[in-house]
C-alpha positions in Angstrom: 16.5 -19.7 -1.0 13.8 -18.0 -2.9 10.0 -18.6 -2.6 7.2 -16.6 -4.0 3.4 -17.0 -4.4 0.5 -15.0 -5.5 -3.2 -15.3 -4.7 -6.2 -13.8 -6.4 -8.9 -13.6 -3.7 -12.5 -12.6 -3.5 -13.3 -9.6 -1.3 -14.8 -11.7 1.4 -13.9 -12.0 5.1 -13.2 -15.7 4.7 -10.3 -14.9 2.3 -8.2 -13.2 5.0 -7.4 -16.3 7.2 -6.7 -18.3 4.0 -3.9 -15.8 3.0 -2.6 -15.8 6.6 -2.5 -19.6 6.9 -0.6 -19.8 3.6 2.0 -17.3 4.7 2.4 -19.0 8.1 2.7 -22.4 6.4 5.3 -21.1 4.0 7.3 -19.5 6.8 7.1 -22.6 8.9 8.3 -24.8 6.1 11.2 -22.5 5.3 12.3 -22.4 9.0 11.6 -18.7 9.7 11.6 -17.7 13.3 8.0 -17.9 14.7 8.1 -14.4 16.1 8.9 -13.0 12.7 6.3 -15.2 11.1 3.7 -14.0 13.5 4.5 -10.3 13.0 4.2 -10.7 9.2 1.0 -12.7 9.5 -0.6 -10.0 11.6 0.5 -7.3 9.1 -0.9 -9.4 6.3 -4.2 -9.8 8.1 -4.5 -6.0 8.5 -3.7 -5.4 4.8 -6.1 -8.0 3.6 -8.8 -6.7 5.9 -8.4 -3.3 4.4 -8.7 -4.7 0.9 -11.8 -6.6 1.8 -13.4 -3.5 3.5 -12.3 -0.7 1.1 -11.0 -2.5 -2.0 -13.7 -2.0 -4.5 -17.3 -1.1 -5.3 -19.4 -4.1 -4.9 -22.0 -2.7 -7.3 -19.8 -3.1 -10.4 -18.7 -6.7 -10.1 -15.7 -8.0 -12.0 -12.2 -7.2 -10.8 -13.5 -4.9 -8.0 -14.7 -8.1 -6.3 -11.2 -9.4 -5.9 -7.8 -8.4 -4.5 -4.3 -9.9 -4.9 -1.7 -10.9 -2.3 1.8 -11.7 -3.4 4.6 -12.8 -1.0 8.3 -13.1 -1.7 10.8 -14.8 0.6 14.1 -14.0 -1.0 17.3 -14.4 0.8 17.1 -12.6 4.2 13.9 -10.7 3.5 10.2 -11.2 3.1 8.2 -8.8 1.0 4.4 -8.8 0.9 2.1 -6.8 -1.4 -1.7 -6.5 -1.2 -3.3 -4.8 -4.1 -7.0 -4.1 -4.7 -9.2 -2.5 -7.3 -10.9 0.1 -5.1 -10.8 3.8 -5.1 -7.2 3.8 -3.8 -5.8 6.1 -1.1 -7.1 9.7 -1.1 -4.4 11.2 1.0 -6.6 11.3 4.1 -5.3 7.9 5.3 -2.5 8.2 7.7 0.2 6.0 9.3 -0.5 7.7 12.6 -2.6 5.8 15.1 -6.3 6.6 15.4 -7.8 7.4 18.7 -6.9 4.6 21.1 -10.6 3.5 21.5 -11.5 3.7 17.8 -12.9 0.5 16.2 -11.2 1.2 12.9 -8.2 3.1 11.5 -5.3 1.4 13.3 -4.4 -1.2 10.6 -1.9 0.8 8.6 -0.2 2.0 11.8 0.0 -1.6 13.0 1.6 -2.7 9.7 4.2 0.0 10.1 5.0 -1.1 13.6 5.4 -4.8 12.6 7.3 -4.4 9.3 10.7 -2.9 8.6 9.7 -0.9 5.6 6.2 0.0 4.4 5.0 1.6 1.1 1.4 2.7 0.7 0.1 4.1 -2.6 -2.2 3.7 -5.6 -1.8 1.5 -8.6 -1.1 3.5 -11.8 -3.8 3.7 -14.4 -6.9 1.8 -13.4 -6.6 2.7 -9.7 -6.7 0.7 -6.6 -4.6 0.7 -3.5 -1.3 -1.1 -3.0 0.1 -1.8 0.5 3.6 -3.4 0.4 5.8 -4.1 3.3 9.0 -6.1 4.1 10.8 -7.5 7.0 14.3 -8.9 7.6 14.0 -12.6 8.3 15.4 -14.5 11.3 15.7 -18.3 11.1 15.2 -21.1 13.5 18.5 -22.9 14.3 17.3 -26.0 12.6 15.9 -24.3 9.5 15.8 -26.5 6.4 15.5 -23.8 3.8 17.6 -21.1 5.4 19.1 -18.6 3.1 22.7 -19.4 2.3 
């Protein structure tokens, strides 16, 4: 079984739950274990929130006003990529947790805890950040689209 989809979303807070609901619906339809679906949806929420907050310069319009989410369910793995057109990562970002009482800065660490493999980098050329992560899928016993 192989499913993939890609969304081009405006950098608005309302776009985050849209991406999350689409991922959860896809996973539910495919028969993915709800715990795995939940972990991936939280990681996606964090990656999208980062793209909305840091993913572009709102003064320039155009592509910096949007970000892209792509999800692949292929065989036993789900891979998700969130790419924006912002300044990208400057090297100061870390996968280490921020101070436990900080309001910001825990998203990348949370993604790392919830996913099996995480890649964080910059798009070549025009710039922008790319956060991609994957997780091995587990299936409900009555899964209709389970990988074979």
